Every structure is written in C-alpha cells, then in structure tokens.
C-alpha positions, 0 to 999 in steps of 0.5 A, spaced: 929 419 813 929 425 819 930 433 817 934 438 821 929 442 825 935 445 829 933 447 837 926 447 838 922 445 846 920 437 843 917 435 849 910 433 848 905 433 851 907 439 855 902 441 863 898 448 862 899 448 869 895 454 874 899 457 878 896 460 884 898 466 889 896 470 895 901 478 894 902 480 901 896 483 902 892 477 900 890 479 893 890 473 889 895 473 882 894 466 879 899 466 872 899 460 866 905 456 867 907 450 862 914 448 864 912 444 870 912 437 873 912 433 878 919 432 881 919 426 886 912 422 891 911 430 893 914 434 890 913 438 884 918 443 879 915 450 876 920 453 871 918 461 874 922 467 871 925 471 875 921 478 876 914 474 875 909 477 880 907 470 882 914 468 884 915 474 888 908 471 892 911 465 892 917 468 896 912 472 901 908 467 903 912 461 901 905 457 898 902 456 892 896 452 889 897 449 882 891 447 878 891 444 872 887 448 866 881 445 863 878 446 855 873 449 858 876 454 861 882 455 856 880 462 854 882 464 862 887 459 863 890 463 856 889 470 859 892 468 866 899 467 861 899 472 856 897 478 862 902 480 866 901 481 874 907 486 874 902 490 870 896 489 870 893 489 877 886 486 877 888 481 873 884 476 878 879 480 878 878 481 870 876 474 870 870 474 875 873 466 878 872 465 885 878 463 889 878 461 896 883 459 902 885 453 902 885 449 909 892 445 908 897 452 906 896 459 905 894 460 898 889 461 894 884 455 889 881 457 884 874 454 884 873 454 876 880 449 875 877 442 876 883 439 880 889 444 884 895 441 888 896 445 894 903 445 896 908 449 901 914 453 898 921 448 899 925 451 896 928 456 889 932 452 884 937 458 880 943 455 877 944 460 871 941 455 867 934 454 871 930 458 874 924 456 879 920 453 884 920 447 888 914 445 892 911 440 896 903 437 896 900 436 901 893 435 899 890 434 892 883 436 891 878 433 885 871 436 883 867 429 883 866 430 876 873 428 874 873 422 878 871 414 877 867 410 881 873 408 885 874 416 886 880 416 882 882 421 877 879 419 870 883 424 864 878 422 859 874 427 865 878 431 867 879 434 859 886 437 861 890 442 857 896 440 854 900 445 850 904 444 844 910 447 844 911 447 836 906 451 834 902 454 840 896 450 841 892 447 846 891 441 846 885 436 850 888 429 852 886 424 848 883 416 848 887 410 853 892 407 849 895 403 853 897 401 860 904 402 864 907 397 866 903 392 862 905 395 854 910 392 854 911 386 859 912 381 853 918 384 851 920 381 859 920 374 857 
C-alpha cells in the first residue's frame, strides 16, 4: 500500500550539472544545476532562477558550458551550488580549478570535470511557472579516461554524480541493469 507523501520533487536520478559562463569582464562563474535535461538531439534545458549570476552571464555572452560532475570532484561541485556568484566575487578562484576557453563557444571549460557540453544560448523561457534557458549543444568533449574501446562515454568510468531530491544526497551511478530498446522486446511478441 502506498502512503501519501505530499508534494515532492519525486524524480530520481537528477543529474549534477556544472554550468559555466563568462561575465562581461571574462571572469568565470560556475553554478550547480540539478534541474536540467536534454530536450532534443542537440538541445539542453536548464532551470535557472532569475537573479542568478550565471544566468546573467549567459544572457550577456550567449554561450555556456555544461559539465557532468563526478564523484572525484563532489566537494567543489557542491560548493558551486551553495556559494552565490552574486555574493562571492572569488567563487571560482577559491576552488583552484582551471578554466580554458572553449574552442567552439564563448564560454569556459572547467578542466577538472571529465565531460563537457559546449552550448550556444538559444532562448530563455519564462512562463510564470518555469524559468530557464535552452542551449544548442555544438560539441561534447570527454577525457579519454571515461571512454570505452569504441570511443563512447562509459558511464561506469564517468562516475557521474546523481542528486537525491528526497534526502538531498549525492550518489554515484551503479552497474548496468539492462539494455535499452531490448529489455522489453519479449513483450512485443
């Protein structure tokens, strides 16, 4: 029997996304975004609240990067979520992390995170119920250490963080449970 729990953010897993953009002075800002998802073959949607420093930067530069946070960099990923770029001018510098300019878009690539999507800003959505940005993914870069023999991302090597909205924990990706577009094939007969 199910028990009523009220209104919850009852979706799991949620990715832990590091969104980075330059400000008008080319200063790097990074924020932790849990509410984001692929919304097309080459598109990503990020729920970013009004007033966030990173949102302001994206609006000005028309570009951003999105990295998948991994377990090895959990402490800094969490810091990027709890520290505000509006209140802490040296937020990025405090971590000692390295940013290099993307070759594809006018945005920083944070070297320590193993996988990054380089994105052009497409549009801002503000419906009154939801606010965020849509970006066009123009390139994905990954460290060779997270690739398999065929050059594809291996999620077990990526060791990406997942956010638990129920108890506010971080978890790592587990083992493979099945193959998509195959696990349910017997029911097609």
